[in-house]
N, CA, C and O atoms as a DFTB+ gen file, in Angstrom:
444 C
 N C O
     1  1      -9.203      16.344      -4.319
     2  2      -7.853      16.130      -3.824
     3  2      -7.377      14.757      -4.274
     4  3      -7.623      13.757      -3.599
     5  1      -6.717      14.709      -5.378
     6  2      -6.170      13.445      -5.865
     7  2      -4.733      13.684      -6.312
     8  3      -4.453      14.585      -7.103
     9  1      -3.840      12.870      -5.796
    10  2      -2.442      12.923      -6.207
    11  2      -2.151      11.643      -6.980
    12  3      -2.403      10.540      -6.496
    13  1      -1.627      11.802      -8.162
    14  2      -1.345      10.632      -8.997
    15  2       0.056      10.757      -9.578
    16  3       0.496      11.836      -9.975
    17  1       0.737       9.626      -9.614
    18  2       2.044       9.579     -10.269
    19  2       2.306       8.170     -10.771
    20  3       1.636       7.216     -10.377
    21  1       3.277       8.063     -11.632
    22  2       3.696       6.767     -12.166
    23  2       4.847       6.252     -11.313
    24  3       5.742       7.006     -10.930
    25  1       4.809       4.951     -11.022
    26  2       5.914       4.305     -10.322
    27  2       6.297       3.057     -11.092
    28  3       5.500       2.532     -11.871
    29  1       7.509       2.582     -10.879
    30  2       8.005       1.398     -11.569
    31  2       8.177       0.273     -10.565
    32  3       8.910       0.405      -9.585
    33  1       7.496      -0.829     -10.817
    34  2       7.616      -2.007      -9.968
    35  2       8.118      -3.148     -10.831
    36  3       7.375      -3.725     -11.625
    37  1       9.389      -3.460     -10.658
    38  2      10.051      -4.553     -11.379
    39  2       9.821      -4.468     -12.888
    40  3       9.524      -5.465     -13.546
    41  1       9.966      -3.260     -13.413
    42  2       9.869      -3.054     -14.850
    43  2       8.481      -2.759     -15.377
    44  3       8.313      -2.525     -16.574
    45  1       7.487      -2.765     -14.510
    46  2       6.116      -2.466     -14.931
    47  2       5.694      -1.106     -14.390
    48  3       5.895      -0.810     -13.212
    49  1       5.118      -0.297     -15.240
    50  2       4.631       1.006     -14.817
    51  2       3.278       0.851     -14.129
    52  3       2.382       0.172     -14.631
    53  1       3.151       1.490     -12.981
    54  2       1.914       1.475     -12.199
    55  2       1.428       2.902     -12.002
    56  3       2.230       3.827     -11.875
    57  1       0.121       3.076     -11.979
    58  2      -0.474       4.320     -11.526
    59  2      -0.569       4.221     -10.010
    60  3      -1.156       3.279      -9.479
    61  1       0.005       5.186      -9.321
    62  2      -0.043       5.244      -7.861
    63  2      -0.856       6.477      -7.499
    64  3      -0.459       7.606      -7.786
    65  1      -2.003       6.243      -6.862
    66  2      -2.975       7.313      -6.632
    67  2      -3.300       7.410      -5.146
    68  3      -3.587       6.409      -4.489
    69  1      -3.248       8.633      -4.635
    70  2      -3.724       8.924      -3.288
    71  2      -4.945       9.810      -3.467
    72  3      -4.881      10.868      -4.095
    73  1      -6.067       9.352      -2.898
    74  2      -7.325      10.051      -3.148
    75  2      -8.283       9.881      -1.972
    76  3      -7.902       9.373      -0.917
    77  1      -9.505      10.302      -2.158
    78  2     -10.524      10.216      -1.112
    79  2     -11.578       9.171      -1.474
    80  3     -11.686       8.743      -2.623
    81  1     -12.339       8.781      -0.479
    82  2     -13.436       7.836      -0.712
    83  2     -14.509       8.462      -1.589
    84  3     -15.220       7.757      -2.305
    85  1     -14.625       9.765      -1.536
    86  2     -15.603      10.444      -2.381
    87  2     -15.221      10.307      -3.860
    88  3     -16.091      10.151      -4.717
    89  1     -13.928      10.365      -4.150
    90  2     -13.454      10.266      -5.529
    91  2     -13.319       8.822      -6.010
    92  3     -13.338       8.567      -7.214
    93  1     -13.184       7.877      -5.081
    94  2     -13.079       6.456      -5.445
    95  2     -13.888       5.655      -4.434
    96  3     -13.447       5.442      -3.304
    97  1     -15.060       5.216      -4.841
    98  2     -16.000       4.550      -3.946
    99  2     -15.446       3.279      -3.299
   100  3     -15.910       2.887      -2.228
   101  1     -14.457       2.623      -3.934
   102  2     -13.868       1.419      -3.338
   103  2     -13.218       1.732      -1.993
   104  3     -13.089       0.849      -1.145
   105  1     -12.812       2.977      -1.797
   106  2     -12.149       3.360      -0.557
   107  2     -13.119       3.598       0.587
   108  3     -12.697       3.906       1.702
   109  1     -14.410       3.460       0.328
   110  2     -15.391       3.589       1.397
   111  2     -15.169       2.504       2.441
   112  3     -15.335       2.751       3.635
   113  1     -14.794       1.301       2.001
   114  2     -14.613       0.168       2.900
   115  2     -13.154      -0.236       3.090
   116  3     -12.865      -1.125       3.891
   117  1     -12.235       0.394       2.373
   118  2     -10.830      -0.010       2.414
   119  2      -9.915       1.198       2.553
   120  3     -10.269       2.314       2.173
   121  1      -8.731       0.952       3.105
   122  2      -7.706       1.998       3.189
   123  2      -6.947       2.118       1.878
   124  3      -6.344       3.151       1.589
   125  1      -6.982       1.045       1.083
   126  2      -6.295       1.057      -0.191
   127  2      -6.548      -0.230      -0.935
   128  3      -7.107      -1.180      -0.386
   129  1      -6.133      -0.260      -2.194
   130  2      -6.252      -1.489      -2.967
   131  2      -5.240      -1.497      -4.102
   132  3      -4.717      -0.463      -4.520
   133  1      -4.988      -2.707      -4.581
   134  2      -4.067      -2.952      -5.697
   135  2      -4.866      -3.675      -6.768
   136  3      -5.535      -4.667      -6.481
   137  1      -4.802      -3.193      -7.985
   138  2      -5.459      -3.860      -9.107
   139  2      -4.389      -4.227     -10.118
   140  3      -3.969      -3.401     -10.928
   141  1      -3.956      -5.474     -10.059
   142  2      -2.899      -5.952     -10.944
   143  2      -3.331      -6.093     -12.391
   144  3      -2.487      -6.202     -13.280
   145  1      -4.635      -6.092     -12.642
   146  2      -5.091      -6.234     -14.030
   147  2      -4.831      -4.971     -14.835
   148  3      -4.698      -5.024     -16.057
   149  1      -4.757      -3.835     -14.149
   150  2      -4.484      -2.568     -14.846
   151  2      -3.308      -1.816     -14.218
   152  3      -3.123      -0.627     -14.477
   153  1      -2.517      -2.502     -13.398
   154  2      -1.334      -1.918     -12.758
   155  2      -1.654      -0.591     -12.071
   156  3      -1.159       0.472     -12.446
   157  1      -2.489      -0.698     -11.067
   158  2      -2.943       0.491     -10.356
   159  2      -2.961       0.222      -8.855
   160  3      -3.426      -0.826      -8.406
   161  1      -2.452       1.178      -8.090
   162  2      -2.505       1.141      -6.632
   163  2      -3.192       2.419      -6.183
   164  3      -2.818       3.519      -6.590
   165  1      -4.205       2.258      -5.336
   166  2      -4.953       3.415      -4.847
   167  2      -4.925       3.387      -3.317
   168  3      -5.203       2.362      -2.694
   169  1      -4.585       4.528      -2.733
   170  2      -4.477       4.664      -1.285
   171  2      -5.405       5.783      -0.824
   172  3      -5.469       6.849      -1.436
   173  1      -6.116       5.523       0.255
   174  2      -6.990       6.554       0.830
   175  2      -6.128       7.587       1.548
   176  3      -5.275       7.233       2.362
   177  1      -6.350       8.848       1.247
   178  2      -5.583       9.928       1.856
   179  2      -5.709       9.889       3.376
   180  3      -6.776       9.594       3.915
   181  1      -4.607      10.189       4.057
   182  2      -4.595      10.132       5.521
   183  2      -5.615      11.076       6.138
   184  3      -6.155      10.780       7.203
   185  1      -5.889      12.197       5.500
   186  2      -6.840      13.158       6.062
   187  2      -8.288      12.898       5.626
   188  3      -9.164      13.731       5.856
   189  1      -8.538      11.743       4.999
   190  2      -9.887      11.412       4.532
   191  2     -10.611      10.450       5.473
   192  3     -11.726      10.025       5.169
   193  1     -10.016      10.106       6.584
   194  2     -10.652       9.193       7.527
   195  2     -11.637       9.950       8.409
   196  3     -11.432      11.118       8.739
   197  1     -12.695       9.266       8.779
   198  2     -13.658       9.818       9.717
   199  2     -13.436       9.124      11.053
   200  3     -13.688       7.925      11.168
   201  1     -12.967       9.855      12.070
   202  2     -12.668       9.206      13.348
   203  2     -13.876       8.563      14.017
   204  3     -13.717       7.706      14.885
   205  1     -15.073       8.963      13.627
   206  2     -16.273       8.349      14.198
   207  2     -16.629       7.035      13.507
   208  3     -17.394       6.240      14.050
   209  1     -16.083       6.802      12.318
   210  2     -16.361       5.565      11.585
   211  2     -15.190       4.589      11.625
   212  3     -15.377       3.388      11.431
   213  1     -13.986       5.096      11.874
   214  2     -12.792       4.261      11.832
   215  2     -12.185       4.156      13.227
   216  3     -12.013       5.157      13.923
   217  1     -11.868       2.938      13.616
   218  2     -11.254       2.705      14.922
   219  2      -9.733       2.726      14.788
   220  3      -9.057       1.781      15.193
   221  1      -9.203       3.795      14.224
   222  2      -7.775       3.932      14.006
   223  2      -7.291       5.106      14.846
   224  3      -7.822       6.212      14.745
   225  1      -6.282       4.861      15.675
   226  2      -5.787       5.919      16.547
   227  2      -4.832       6.869      15.822
   228  3      -4.835       8.071      16.085
   229  1      -4.024       6.339      14.918
   230  2      -3.030       7.167      14.225
   231  2      -3.170       6.936      12.723
   232  3      -2.716       5.922      12.193
   233  1      -3.803       7.890      12.047
   234  2      -4.075       7.739      10.622
   235  2      -2.809       7.757       9.787
   236  3      -2.749       7.083       8.758
   237  1      -1.790       8.510      10.196
   238  2      -0.542       8.566       9.447
   239  2       0.164       7.216       9.458
   240  3       0.702       6.791       8.435
   241  1       0.169       6.545      10.590
   242  2       0.778       5.215      10.683
   243  2       0.037       4.238       9.781
   244  3       0.660       3.463       9.055
   245  1      -1.295       4.272       9.824
   246  2      -2.090       3.378       8.979
   247  2      -1.899       3.698       7.500
   248  3      -1.821       2.789       6.673
   249  1      -1.824       4.975       7.167
   250  2      -1.613       5.419       5.793
   251  2      -0.312       4.832       5.232
   252  3      -0.309       4.268       4.138
   253  1       0.771       4.960       5.962
   254  2       2.067       4.447       5.508
   255  2       2.084       2.927       5.440
   256  3       2.659       2.355       4.514
   257  1       1.457       2.265       6.416
   258  2       1.393       0.807       6.391
   259  2       0.573       0.344       5.192
   260  3       0.908      -0.660       4.564
   261  1      -0.490       1.063       4.871
   262  2      -1.320       0.718       3.716
   263  2      -0.524       0.860       2.424
   264  3      -0.632       0.013       1.537
   265  1       0.270       1.913       2.308
   266  2       1.122       2.066       1.122
   267  2       2.038       0.859       0.988
   268  3       2.120       0.253      -0.081
   269  1       2.727       0.507       2.070
   270  2       3.633      -0.657       2.012
   271  2       2.871      -1.926       1.653
   272  3       3.336      -2.726       0.841
   273  1       1.713      -2.108       2.251
   274  2       0.885      -3.298       2.010
   275  2       0.537      -3.439       0.527
   276  3       0.721      -4.505      -0.059
   277  1       0.044      -2.378      -0.066
   278  2      -0.371      -2.451      -1.476
   279  2       0.830      -2.589      -2.406
   280  3       0.738      -3.268      -3.429
   281  1       1.952      -1.959      -2.071
   282  2       3.171      -2.137      -2.869
   283  2       3.651      -3.590      -2.827
   284  3       4.097      -4.127      -3.841
   285  1       3.561      -4.215      -1.676
   286  2       3.993      -5.614      -1.552
   287  2       3.125      -6.511      -2.415
   288  3       3.636      -7.431      -3.054
   289  1       1.817      -6.261      -2.448
   290  2       0.953      -7.022      -3.365
   291  2       1.511      -6.940      -4.790
   292  3       1.642      -7.957      -5.471
   293  1       1.835      -5.733      -5.231
   294  2       2.324      -5.532      -6.600
   295  2       3.665      -6.218      -6.814
   296  3       3.877      -6.834      -7.859
   297  1       4.571      -6.127      -5.854
   298  2       5.873      -6.778      -5.999
   299  2       5.729      -8.296      -6.095
   300  3       6.407      -8.929      -6.904
   301  1       4.860      -8.879      -5.286
   302  2       4.630     -10.327      -5.391
   303  2       4.101     -10.688      -6.772
   304  3       4.593     -11.628      -7.396
   305  1       3.114      -9.957      -7.252
   306  2       2.547     -10.269      -8.571
   307  2       3.577     -10.111      -9.678
   308  3       3.665     -10.963     -10.561
   309  1       4.354      -9.043      -9.646
   310  2       5.349      -8.812     -10.694
   311  2       6.521      -9.781     -10.586
   312  3       7.291      -9.932     -11.535
   313  1       6.659     -10.434      -9.441
   314  2       7.703     -11.448      -9.262
   315  2       7.229     -12.831      -9.708
   316  3       7.976     -13.806      -9.630
   317  1       5.990     -12.905     -10.173
   318  2       5.452     -14.198     -10.585
   319  2       4.961     -15.025      -9.411
   320  3       4.909     -16.253      -9.490
   321  1       4.601     -14.357      -8.319
   322  2       4.138     -15.042      -7.114
   323  2       2.733     -14.577      -6.723
   324  3       2.532     -14.068      -5.620
   325  1       1.764     -14.751      -7.623
   326  2       0.420     -14.255      -7.320
   327  2      -0.198     -14.923      -6.101
   328  3      -1.003     -14.301      -5.407
   329  1       0.156     -16.166      -5.824
   330  2      -0.371     -16.847      -4.641
   331  2       0.049     -16.147      -3.358
   332  3      -0.733     -16.041      -2.414
   333  1       1.293     -15.669      -3.329
   334  2       1.760     -14.917      -2.167
   335  2       1.018     -13.590      -2.062
   336  3       0.700     -13.132      -0.965
   337  1       0.748     -12.981      -3.203
   338  2       0.034     -11.705      -3.215
   339  2      -1.360     -11.847      -2.628
   340  3      -1.888     -10.898      -2.049
   341  1      -1.952     -13.004      -2.768
   342  2      -3.304     -13.241      -2.249
   343  2      -3.304     -13.593      -0.766
   344  3      -4.365     -13.651      -0.145
   345  1      -2.127     -13.829      -0.193
   346  2      -2.014     -14.198       1.215
   347  2      -1.924     -12.918       2.056
   348  3      -0.842     -12.361       2.240
   349  1      -3.064     -12.466       2.559
   350  2      -3.119     -11.209       3.307
   351  2      -2.260     -11.247       4.573
   352  3      -1.676     -10.233       4.957
   353  1      -2.183     -12.396       5.212
   354  2      -1.367     -12.508       6.421
   355  2       0.111     -12.271       6.095
   356  3       0.799     -11.556       6.823
   357  1       0.592     -12.862       5.021
   358  2       1.975     -12.680       4.599
   359  2       2.232     -11.228       4.177
   360  3       3.239     -10.639       4.570
   361  1       1.340     -10.660       3.389
   362  2       1.488      -9.280       2.938
   363  2       1.488      -8.336       4.137
   364  3       2.303      -7.415       4.196
   365  1       0.586      -8.552       5.091
   366  2       0.548      -7.717       6.300
   367  2       1.834      -7.844       7.108
   368  3       2.333      -6.857       7.647
   369  1       2.372      -9.067       7.191
   370  2       3.613      -9.268       7.932
   371  2       4.727      -8.422       7.324
   372  3       5.435      -7.714       8.040
   373  1       4.881      -8.496       6.004
   374  2       5.912      -7.699       5.337
   375  2       5.665      -6.198       5.527
   376  3       6.601      -5.446       5.799
   377  1       4.427      -5.769       5.388
   378  2       4.108      -4.343       5.533
   379  2       4.440      -3.842       6.935
   380  3       4.909      -2.715       7.096
   381  1       4.202      -4.664       7.943
   382  2       4.480      -4.295       9.326
   383  2       5.961      -4.350       9.643
   384  3       6.486      -3.474      10.330
   385  1       6.635      -5.373       9.145
   386  2       8.045      -5.586       9.500
   387  2       9.031      -4.816       8.624
   388  3      10.190      -4.660       9.008
   389  1       8.603      -4.334       7.464
   390  2       9.515      -3.681       6.537
   391  2      10.344      -2.556       7.175
   392  3      11.558      -2.530       6.974
   393  1       9.750      -1.632       7.929
   394  2      10.573      -0.570       8.522
   395  2      11.652      -1.124       9.459
   396  3      12.770      -0.610       9.496
   397  1      11.315      -2.164      10.206
   398  2      12.283      -2.768      11.125
   399  2      13.399      -3.467      10.354
   400  3      14.567      -3.389      10.733
   401  1      13.032      -4.146       9.275
   402  2      14.028      -4.826       8.445
   403  2      14.958      -3.798       7.810
   404  3      16.177      -3.964       7.839
   405  1      14.395      -2.744       7.240
   406  2      15.212      -1.710       6.610
   407  2      16.134      -1.023       7.608
   408  3      17.261      -0.664       7.267
   409  1      15.669      -0.838       8.827
   410  2      16.508      -0.223       9.858
   411  2      17.754      -1.067      10.109
   412  3      18.858      -0.528      10.187
   413  1      17.592      -2.371      10.234
   414  2      18.728      -3.251      10.490
   415  2      19.625      -3.337       9.269
   416  3      20.849      -3.330       9.404
   417  1      19.040      -3.420       8.072
   418  2      19.828      -3.461       6.839
   419  2      20.674      -2.190       6.728
   420  3      21.855      -2.263       6.389
   421  1      20.086      -1.040       7.008
   422  2      20.839       0.211       6.962
   423  2      21.922       0.259       8.034
   424  3      23.014       0.780       7.803
   425  1      21.612      -0.286       9.204
   426  2      22.576      -0.298      10.304
   427  2      23.866      -1.058       9.919
   428  3      24.971      -0.676      10.303
   429  1      23.684      -2.131       9.159
   430  2      24.855      -2.935       8.773
   431  2      25.317      -2.583       7.362
   432  3      26.116      -3.307       6.767
   433  1      24.810      -1.461       6.824
   434  2      25.175      -0.975       5.500
   435  2      24.984      -2.051       4.430
   436  3      25.856      -2.303       3.598
   437  1      23.804      -2.671       4.490
   438  2      23.492      -3.763       3.582
   439  2      22.883      -3.337       2.256
   440  3      22.532      -4.190       1.441
   441  1      22.752      -2.061       2.028
   442  2      22.234      -1.591       0.728
   443  2      23.304      -0.868      -0.042
   444  3      23.057      -0.403      -1.155
């Protein structure tokens, strides 16, 4: 079960992959990762979590937050801000707050 597609991040093509830990061993310890050296983002499928190994109550919420988190890493790197990309606290803040920010932006028709 692997879903792969190409996405464009600030003019750079990225492989965006949703897969299982069985198919990508790096996902054994992580929900996802970004590899800027080869423009690749890999996300662990929401249905690939083991509730006995993961202390996550809602896998769908974590899945979507992980997607946002890894995309933000890529946007920082493609913006020439690799130091920001390495700041997990900053990346997590954006990943968590993005839906709230977009809600307000849409409310005031800011897009």
